[in-house]
NULO-233645 format. One record per residue (C-alpha): residue number from 1; chain; x, y, z. Coordinates in Angstrom, 1 decimal. Layout:
BEGIN
+--------+-------+--------+--------+--------+
! tormar ! gumar !     c1 !     c2 !     c3 !
+--------+-------+--------+--------+--------+
!    NUM !     A !      X !      Y !      Z !
...
+--------+-------+--------+--------+--------+
//
This chain:
BEGIN
+--------+-------+--------+--------+--------+
! tormar ! gumar !     c1 !     c2 !     c3 !
+--------+-------+--------+--------+--------+
!      1 !     A !    0.1 !   -0.2 !    0.2 !
!      2 !     A !    1.4 !    3.1 !   -0.6 !
!      3 !     A !    2.4 !    5.9 !    2.3 !
!      4 !     A !   -0.1 !    8.6 !    1.0 !
!      5 !     A !   -3.1 !    5.9 !    1.1 !
!      6 !     A !   -1.8 !    4.5 !    4.4 !
!      7 !     A !   -1.5 !    8.2 !    6.2 !
!      8 !     A !   -5.0 !    9.2 !    4.6 !
!      9 !     A !   -6.5 !    6.2 !    6.3 !
!     10 !     A !   -4.9 !    6.9 !    9.5 !
!     11 !     A !   -6.1 !   10.4 !    9.8 !
!     12 !     A !   -9.5 !    9.1 !    8.7 !
!     13 !     A !   -9.3 !    6.8 !   12.1 !
!     14 !     A !   -8.6 !    9.6 !   14.1 !
!     15 !     A !  -12.3 !   10.7 !   14.1 !
!     16 !     A !  -12.9 !    8.0 !   16.7 !
!     17 !     A !  -11.7 !    9.9 !   20.0 !
!     18 !     A !  -12.7 !    7.2 !   22.4 !
!     19 !     A !  -10.8 !    4.6 !   20.5 !
!     20 !     A !   -7.9 !    6.7 !   20.1 !
!     21 !     A !   -7.9 !    7.7 !   23.7 !
!     22 !     A !   -7.7 !    4.0 !   24.6 !
!     23 !     A !   -5.1 !    3.1 !   22.4 !
!     24 !     A !   -3.0 !    5.9 !   24.0 !
!     25 !     A !   -3.3 !    4.7 !   27.2 !
!     26 !     A !   -2.9 !    1.6 !   26.5 !
!     27 !     A !    0.9 !    2.2 !   24.8 !
!     28 !     A !    1.7 !    4.9 !   27.8 !
!     29 !     A !   -0.5 !    4.4 !   30.6 !
!     30 !     A !   -2.7 !    6.6 !   32.4 !
!     31 !     A !    0.3 !    8.2 !   34.7 !
!     32 !     A !    2.4 !    8.9 !   31.3 !
!     33 !     A !   -0.9 !   10.1 !   29.2 !
!     34 !     A !   -1.6 !   12.6 !   32.3 !
!     35 !     A !    1.8 !   13.9 !   32.4 !
!     36 !     A !    2.0 !   15.0 !   29.0 !
!     37 !     A !   -1.5 !   16.5 !   29.3 !
!     38 !     A !   -0.2 !   18.5 !   32.4 !
!     39 !     A !    3.1 !   19.8 !   30.3 !
!     40 !     A !    0.8 !   20.6 !   27.4 !
!     41 !     A !   -1.0 !   22.7 !   29.5 !
!     42 !     A !    1.7 !   24.6 !   31.3 !
!     43 !     A !    3.5 !   25.2 !   27.9 !
!     44 !     A !    0.1 !   26.2 !   26.5 !
!     45 !     A !   -0.5 !   28.9 !   29.4 !
!     46 !     A !    3.2 !   30.1 !   29.4 !
!     47 !     A !    4.1 !   30.4 !   25.7 !
!     48 !     A !    1.0 !   30.8 !   24.1 !
!     49 !     A !   -1.0 !   32.3 !   26.7 !
!     50 !     A !   -4.1 !   30.3 !   26.3 !
!     51 !     A !   -6.1 !   27.5 !   28.4 !
!     52 !     A !   -8.3 !   26.4 !   25.5 !
!     53 !     A !   -8.8 !   22.6 !   25.6 !
!     54 !     A !   -8.2 !   22.2 !   22.1 !
!     55 !     A !   -4.8 !   23.5 !   22.2 !
!     56 !     A !   -3.7 !   21.6 !   25.0 !
!     57 !     A !   -5.0 !   18.6 !   23.6 !
!     58 !     A !   -3.3 !   19.2 !   20.5 !
!     59 !     A !    0.0 !   20.0 !   22.0 !
!     60 !     A !   -0.4 !   16.8 !   24.4 !
!     61 !     A !   -1.2 !   14.6 !   21.2 !
!     62 !     A !    1.9 !   16.0 !   19.4 !
!     63 !     A !    4.1 !   15.4 !   22.7 !
!     64 !     A !    2.9 !   11.6 !   22.9 !
!     65 !     A !    3.2 !   10.8 !   19.2 !
!     66 !     A !    6.9 !   12.2 !   19.7 !
!     67 !     A !    7.6 !   10.1 !   22.9 !
!     68 !     A !    6.3 !    7.1 !   20.9 !
!     69 !     A !    8.2 !    7.6 !   17.8 !
!     70 !     A !   11.2 !    8.2 !   19.6 !
!     71 !     A !   11.0 !    5.2 !   22.0 !
!     72 !     A !   10.0 !    2.7 !   19.1 !
!     73 !     A !   13.3 !    3.9 !   17.0 !
!     74 !     A !   15.5 !    3.5 !   20.4 !
!     75 !     A !   13.7 !   -0.3 !   20.7 !
!     76 !     A !   14.3 !   -1.0 !   16.8 !
!     77 !     A !   18.0 !    0.3 !   17.2 !
!     78 !     A !   18.8 !   -1.7 !   20.4 !
!     79 !     A !   17.3 !   -4.6 !   18.4 !
!     80 !     A !   19.2 !   -4.1 !   15.5 !
!     81 !     A !   22.4 !   -4.0 !   17.5 !
!     82 !     A !   21.5 !   -7.1 !   19.3 !
!     83 !     A !   20.8 !   -8.9 !   16.4 !
!     84 !     A !   24.2 !   -7.8 !   14.6 !
!     85 !     A !   22.5 !   -5.1 !   12.2 !
!     86 !     A !   25.4 !   -3.0 !   11.5 !
!     87 !     A !   26.0 !    0.5 !   12.1 !
!     88 !     A !   22.2 !    1.6 !   12.1 !
!     89 !     A !   22.8 !    4.5 !    9.6 !
!     90 !     A !   19.3 !    5.5 !    8.0 !
+--------+-------+--------+--------+--------+
//
């Protein structure tokens, strides 16, 4: 499947907010999810001057995506090193 089609399907799947919330809690846990929302609220208020819940949710989502992406790549690199995957250059 081409990457644009996959991305489109992924974005369409985000319409179910309850399913997304459950997925996030399953992957990072309640404590870490709450932490990212707290950090997003602090950043939103101090840097953007707003406490708009939509902005806070968007910031928290980007923080969570960044965290999940980073930890995924770290686990992948560790796995490749353990299996003798070479220098791991992109």
